[in-house]
C-alpha positions in Angstrom: 182.0 -72.0 14.6 181.9 -71.1 18.3 185.1 -70.3 20.0 186.9 -73.2 21.7 188.8 -72.9 24.9 192.3 -74.2 25.4 191.0 -76.8 27.9 188.6 -78.1 25.3 191.5 -78.3 22.8 193.5 -80.5 25.2 190.6 -82.8 25.9 189.7 -83.4 22.2 190.1 -86.7 20.6 192.6 -86.8 17.7 190.8 -88.5 14.8 192.6 -91.1 12.7 194.2 -89.9 9.5 192.3 -90.7 6.3 193.6 -93.4 4.0 195.1 -90.9 1.5 197.6 -89.6 4.1 200.6 -91.7 3.3 204.0 -90.4 4.4 207.2 -92.4 3.7 209.3 -91.6 6.8 212.6 -92.8 5.6 216.0 -91.2 5.8 218.7 -91.3 3.1 222.0 -89.7 2.4 220.5 -86.4 1.4 218.3 -86.3 4.4 221.2 -87.0 6.7 223.4 -84.4 5.0 220.8 -81.7 5.5 220.3 -82.7 9.2 224.1 -82.7 9.8 224.6 -79.4 8.0 221.8 -77.7 10.1 223.2 -79.2 13.3 226.8 -78.2 12.5 225.9 -74.6 11.7 223.4 -74.4 14.5 220.5 -73.5 12.3 216.8 -74.2 12.6 214.2 -75.4 10.0 210.5 -74.9 10.0 210.4 -78.4 8.7 211.3 -79.7 12.2 209.8 -76.9 14.4 206.4 -77.1 12.7 206.5 -81.0 12.5 206.0 -80.9 8.8 204.8 -84.3 7.4 206.8 -83.7 4.2 210.2 -83.4 5.9 211.4 -86.8 4.7 210.3 -86.3 1.1 211.7 -82.8 0.9 215.0 -83.5 2.7 215.6 -86.6 0.6 215.1 -84.3 -2.4 217.7 -81.8 -0.9 215.1 -79.1 -0.1 214.5 -77.5 3.3 213.1 -74.3 4.7 215.4 -72.3 7.0 213.9 -70.7 10.1 215.7 -67.5 11.0 215.5 -65.2 14.0 215.7 -68.1 16.4 213.1 -70.8 17.1 210.9 -69.0 19.7 207.9 -67.0 18.4 206.3 -64.0 20.1 202.9 -65.1 18.9 200.7 -68.0 19.9 198.6 -69.3 17.0 196.3 -72.2 17.9 197.4 -74.4 15.0 201.2 -73.9 15.1 203.7 -76.0 17.0 206.5 -73.5 17.0 207.4 -72.7 20.6 206.1 -69.4 22.0 207.8 -67.3 24.6 210.5 -64.6 25.1 213.0 -64.9 22.2 216.8 -64.6 22.8 218.8 -61.7 21.5 219.3 -61.5 17.7 222.1 -63.6 16.3 223.8 -61.3 13.9 225.9 -64.2 12.5 222.9 -66.3 11.6 222.5 -64.9 8.0 226.1 -65.9 7.2 225.5 -69.4 8.5 222.4 -69.8 6.4 224.4 -68.7 3.4 227.1 -71.2 4.2 224.4 -74.0 4.5 222.9 -73.1 1.1 226.4 -73.2 -0.4 227.4 -76.4 1.3 224.2 -78.1 0.2 224.4 -76.8 -3.3 220.8 -75.6 -3.2 219.2 -74.2 -6.4 216.3 -72.6 -4.5 216.4 -71.5 -0.9 213.3 -70.9 1.2 213.8 -68.7 4.2 211.1 -68.0 6.9 211.1 -66.8 10.5 209.3 -66.8 13.8 207.5 -63.6 14.6 209.7 -61.1 16.5 207.2 -58.5 17.5 209.5 -57.1 20.1 211.9 -55.8 17.4 211.2 -52.4 15.9 211.4 -53.8 12.3 210.1 -57.3 13.2 213.4 -58.8 12.0 213.3 -57.4 8.4 216.9 -56.4 8.5 218.0 -59.9 9.3 215.8 -61.2 6.4 217.6 -58.7 4.1 221.0 -59.6 5.3 220.3 -63.3 4.9 219.3 -62.7 1.2 222.4 -60.7 0.6 224.7 -63.2 2.2 223.1 -66.1 0.4 223.4 -64.3 -3.0 227.1 -63.6 -2.3 228.0 -67.2 -1.7 225.4 -68.8 -4.1 224.7 -66.3 -6.9 222.8 -68.8 -9.0 220.4 -69.8 -6.2 216.9 -68.4 -6.3 215.4 -67.1 -3.0 211.9 -67.3 -1.6 211.1 -65.6 1.7 208.1 -66.4 3.8 207.7 -63.3 6.0 205.5 -62.4 9.0 203.2 -59.4 8.8 205.8 -57.1 10.5 202.7 -55.6 12.3 201.9 -53.6 9.2 205.3 -51.8 9.2 205.6 -50.6 5.6 209.3 -49.7 6.0 210.1 -53.2 7.2 208.4 -54.7 4.2 210.3 -52.3 1.9 213.6 -53.4 3.5 212.9 -57.0 2.4 211.5 -56.1 -1.0 214.6 -54.0 -1.7 216.7 -57.2 -1.8 214.5 -58.5 -4.7 213.8 -62.1 -3.6 212.4 -64.1 -6.5 209.3 -65.0 -4.5 207.8 -63.1 -1.5 205.4 -65.3 0.5 203.1 -64.3 3.4 200.6 -66.9 4.5 197.1 -65.8 5.1 196.4 -69.3 6.7 192.7 -69.1 7.4 189.4 -67.3 6.7 188.3 -63.9 8.2 185.7 -65.4 10.5 188.3 -67.7 12.2 191.2 -65.2 12.2 190.6 -63.6 15.6 190.6 -66.9 17.4 193.3 -68.8 15.4 195.6 -65.9 14.9 194.8 -63.6 17.8 197.8 -61.3 17.2 197.3 -61.1 13.5 194.8 -59.3 11.3 193.3 -60.7 8.2 193.1 -57.4 6.2 196.6 -56.4 7.4 197.9 -59.6 5.8 196.0 -59.0 2.6 197.3 -55.4 2.5 200.9 -56.5 3.0 200.6 -58.8 -0.1 199.2 -55.9 -2.1 202.0 -53.6 -1.1 204.6 -56.2 -1.9 203.1 -56.6 -5.4 203.2 -52.8 -5.9 207.0 -53.0 -5.1 207.5 -55.5 -7.9 207.4 -58.8 -6.1 206.1 -62.1 -7.3 203.7 -62.8 -4.4 202.6 -66.1 -2.8 200.3 -67.0 0.1 199.1 -70.2 1.8 195.7 -71.4 3.1 195.2 -74.2 5.6 191.9 -76.1 5.4 190.3 -78.2 8.1 190.2 -75.6 11.0 186.4 -74.9 10.8 186.0 -72.9 7.6 183.6 -73.7 4.8 184.7 -74.2 1.2 182.8 -71.0 0.2 184.8 -69.1 2.8 188.0 -70.6 1.4 187.0 -69.5 -2.1 186.4 -66.0 -0.8 190.0 -65.8 0.6 191.3 -66.9 -2.8 189.3 -64.1 -4.4 190.7 -61.6 -1.8 194.2 -62.7 -2.7 193.6 -62.3 -6.4 192.2 -58.9 -5.8 195.7 -57.9 -4.7 197.2 -59.8 -7.7 198.7 -62.6 -5.6 200.5 -64.9 -8.1 200.8 -68.3 -6.2 198.7 -70.0 -3.6 199.3 -73.2 -1.6 196.3 -75.0 -0.1 196.8 -77.9 2.3 195.1 -79.9 5.1 195.5 -78.9 8.7 196.9 -81.6 11.0 196.8 -81.2 14.7 200.4 -81.1 15.9 199.7 -81.9 19.6 196.7 -82.3 21.9 197.2 -78.7 23.0 196.4 -77.4 19.6 193.2 -76.9 17.7 191.5 -80.3 16.8 190.9 -81.0 13.1 187.4 -79.9 12.2 187.3 -81.8 8.9 189.5 -83.8 6.5 189.0 -82.7 2.9 189.5 -85.4 0.3 191.9 -85.1 -2.6 189.1 -84.4 -5.1 188.1 -81.3 -3.2 191.7 -80.0 -3.3 191.8 -80.7 -7.0 188.6 -78.7 -7.5 190.1 -75.8 -5.6 193.2 -76.0 -7.8 191.0 -75.8 -10.9 189.0 -72.9 -9.5 192.2 -71.0 -8.4 193.6 -71.3 -11.9 190.4 -70.0 -13.3 190.6 -67.0 -10.9 193.9 -66.1 -12.4 196.6 -67.5 -10.1 199.8 -68.3 -12.0 200.1 -71.5 -10.0 198.0 -73.3 -7.4 199.6 -76.1 -5.3 196.7 -77.9 -3.7 196.5 -81.2 -1.9 196.2 -82.8 1.5 200.0 -82.8 2.2 200.7 -79.4 0.7 202.5 -76.9 2.8 203.8 -73.4 1.9 207.2 -74.6 0.8 206.1 -77.8 -0.8 207.6 -78.1 -4.3 208.7 -74.5 -3.9 211.6 -74.8 -6.4 209.2 -75.8 -9.2 207.2 -72.6 -8.6 210.1 -70.4 -9.6 209.0 -70.5 -13.2 206.3 -68.1 -12.1 208.7 -65.5 -10.9 208.0 -62.9 -13.5 205.8 -60.3 -11.6 202.3 -59.9 -13.1 
């Protein structure tokens, strides 16, 4: 795949969605309660910031993914709709408000992710750790999954998060090595793989996510899956890329449900404890159901 300029991205046609993309965009009492709780406590969700197509399904099922460390990212990935720029100062009260939201909503499983904060010495690891602690204090029966950035390879930052023993530690690989320098210019493929390996060595149940449709081949996707298994990654999510705006990477290909089912079967054969694979799958999709795989291998 040749590199694509930003001007080319903006001028690309957005293809029509295949017939199997069906999203029921309806609100209900649970959806509204989550929305009102987030607004009242001045919290962000990746569900909204990343324009997730599953927001209605998940919120109506009383699940949402908290976005901490603000809503402005220091990185610019060509597939992600989270705003990029200079983030504000760290909000030291944010962990407590997340914990209050988890308690108010009665969540049994909380997923916590963040923007990248590369300007911070620890990348925001201390805020992740505090959020876990505060949530456990107010909701001791709630399992916790963190979806962390790469912390620029800072081993001490990773250890800070692992020390709080979240039930699942997730770091999304997102794409294949060939496309990594263009799609994730401030990230490094092998740095992400190594982070997952170090997390496993520290006793974590590990998870990662792969997005298809950005120009990779299926054989390249399979190679990523093998790389993840080489560091004993336990859980993988595989979903279809959707272009969030005309300023983002256009969809190179829509994979059909049968291809996702085949990758699920192959992933289980490779040794993953769980593979969540389908067109609408995102890293937090059905996350609560994956907690049965929280015994580290």
